[in-house]
C-alpha positions in Angstrom: -25.3 -4.0 -2.4 -25.4 -1.3 -0.2 -22.1 -2.0 1.4 -20.7 -2.4 -1.9 -21.5 1.7 -1.8 -20.0 1.8 1.3 -17.1 0.2 0.2 -17.1 2.1 -2.5 -17.0 5.8 -0.9 -14.8 4.3 2.0 -12.1 3.0 -0.7 -11.9 6.5 -2.4 -12.0 8.4 1.0 -8.7 6.2 2.0 -7.4 6.7 -0.8 -7.4 10.1 -0.8 -6.1 10.3 2.7 -2.9 8.7 1.1 -2.9 10.9 -1.6 -2.9 14.1 0.7 -0.2 12.6 3.0 1.6 11.9 -0.5 1.4 15.3 -1.7 2.5 16.9 1.5 5.7 14.9 1.5 6.0 15.6 -1.8 5.9 19.3 -0.9 9.0 18.7 1.6 10.8 16.3 -0.2 10.3 16.2 -3.8 10.2 12.7 -5.5 13.3 11.9 -3.9 11.7 8.0 -3.7 12.7 8.0 -7.4 16.3 6.6 -6.1 14.9 3.7 -4.3 15.4 0.3 -6.5 12.3 -1.9 -6.0 14.2 -3.7 -3.6 14.4 -1.2 -1.0 10.7 -0.4 -2.1 10.3 -3.8 -0.6 11.8 -3.3 2.4 10.5 -0.3 3.2 7.2 -1.9 2.9 8.4 -5.1 5.4 9.7 -2.6 7.9 5.9 -0.4 8.1 4.4 -4.0 8.1 6.4 -5.3 10.7 6.2 -2.5 12.6 2.4 -2.9 12.3 2.9 -6.6 13.6 4.7 -5.5 16.8 2.0 -3.1 17.5 -0.1 -5.5 17.1 1.4 -7.8 19.4 2.7 -5.8 22.1 0.1 -3.0 22.1 2.6 -0.5 22.9 4.2 2.0 20.9 7.6 3.8 21.8 7.4 6.6 19.3 3.5 7.4 20.1 2.4 6.6 16.6 0.1 4.3 16.0 -1.5 1.7 13.3 -3.3 3.6 10.6 -0.4 5.9 9.7 2.1 2.6 8.7 -0.9 1.1 6.8 -0.9 4.4 5.0 2.8 4.6 4.5 2.3 0.5 3.1 -0.5 2.1 0.4 1.8 4.7 -0.6 5.3 2.6 -1.0 2.9 0.4 -2.8 2.1 3.1 -5.3 5.7 4.0 -5.6 6.9 0.5 -6.0 4.5 0.1 -9.0 5.7 3.4 -10.3 9.3 2.2 -10.0 8.9 -1.0 -11.6 7.2 0.5 -14.5 9.7 3.9 -15.0 12.5 2.4 -13.7 14.8 4.2 -10.8 16.9 6.9 -11.6 20.0 8.0 -9.9 18.1 11.8 -8.5 15.1 13.3 -8.5 13.9 13.3 -12.1 10.3 14.3 -11.8 8.7 17.0 -10.6 5.3 16.4 -7.8 2.5 17.1 -10.7 3.8 14.3 -13.0 4.8 12.1 -9.5 0.8 12.9 -8.6 -0.4 12.1 -11.7 1.9 8.6 -12.0 -0.4 7.9 -8.4 -3.3 8.7 -9.3 -3.3 6.8 -12.2 -2.0 3.8 -10.0 -4.2 4.8 -7.4 -7.4 4.2 -10.1 -5.8 1.0 -11.0 -6.2 -0.3 -7.5 -9.5 0.9 -7.1 -10.4 -1.0 -10.2 -8.6 -4.3 -9.2 -10.7 -3.6 -6.1 -14.1 -3.5 -7.4 -13.0 -6.4 -9.7 -12.3 -8.6 -6.6 -14.6 -7.2 -4.2 -17.4 -8.4 -6.6 -16.1 -11.7 -6.5 -15.5 -12.3 -3.0 -18.6 -10.7 -1.6 -17.1 -8.3 0.4 -15.5 -11.3 2.3 -12.7 -8.8 3.8 -15.3 -7.1 5.8 -15.7 -10.0 7.8 -11.7 -10.4 8.2 -9.3 -9.3 11.1 -7.1 -6.3 11.3 -4.0 -9.0 12.0 -4.9 -10.5 9.0 -4.5 -7.7 6.6 -1.1 -7.3 7.9 0.2 -10.9 8.1 -1.0 -11.0 4.3 0.8 -8.1 3.7 3.8 -9.6 5.1 3.5 -12.9 3.2 3.0 -11.1 0.1 6.3 -8.6 0.9 7.7 -12.7 1.6 6.9 -13.4 -2.0 8.0 -10.7 -3.6 11.6 -10.4 -2.0 12.0 -14.1 -3.5 11.0 -13.0 -6.8 13.3 -10.2 -6.5 16.2 -13.1 -5.6 14.6 -14.7 -8.6 15.6 -11.8 -11.0 11.7 -11.3 -11.3 11.2 -14.4 -12.9 8.1 -16.7 -11.9 6.9 -20.0 -13.1 3.0 -20.0 -12.2 2.6 -16.8 -9.9 1.7 -13.1 -10.7 4.4 -10.6 -10.4 6.1 -7.8 -8.2 3.4 -5.9 -9.5 0.6 -7.4 -8.7 2.2 -8.0 -5.3 2.4 -4.4 -5.1 -1.1 -4.1 -5.8 -2.4 -6.4 -3.1 -0.5 -5.0 -0.3 -2.2 -1.7 -1.3 -5.3 -2.9 -1.1 -5.3 -4.9 2.3 -3.4 -1.6 3.5 -6.6 0.2 2.2 -8.8 -2.4 4.2 -6.5 -1.8 7.1 -7.5 2.1 6.6 -11.1 1.6 6.5 -11.4 -1.2 9.2 -9.5 1.0 11.9 -11.5 4.3 10.5 -14.5 2.4 11.5 -13.2 1.6 15.1 -12.5 5.5 15.2 -8.5 5.3 15.2 -6.6 8.3 13.8 -3.5 9.5 13.0 
């Protein structure tokens, strides 16, 4: 029970950290991401996850940034992806930062609820996983998402794109928690 309380707090802390970055980027760029079609969001997620895997494999960063900022970006792009799926993409910025943050907060709350339900059923199993597993699972979810996108969103028995984005978001939050516990900073 104590671990679950820690998980809830750590999850909230990680989401606050991601939201803070998202909010600052809204100040800099507005909701410019509104022009992204879902496939472009999936490709952005791929770029971030691929960079994490490269850093995990080589241990070297040519640009001086570590893995943690990439997991934060995966959380934020996953939320953007869900917003885009629900609202469609636009030809220009069509919402205020306040509107974008309200949508962000709604998706983040859904992700937290999903995490609570799955964490209950899986009994904190994520805590025994390695960070590289989160990376590989995110990359797998991206490949699945690409297949679904290539099939015009149709699935036979599988969950849809939104569920894959939500899983990527939650795996990335677990990565943030584990890296923060290990002392990694941005």
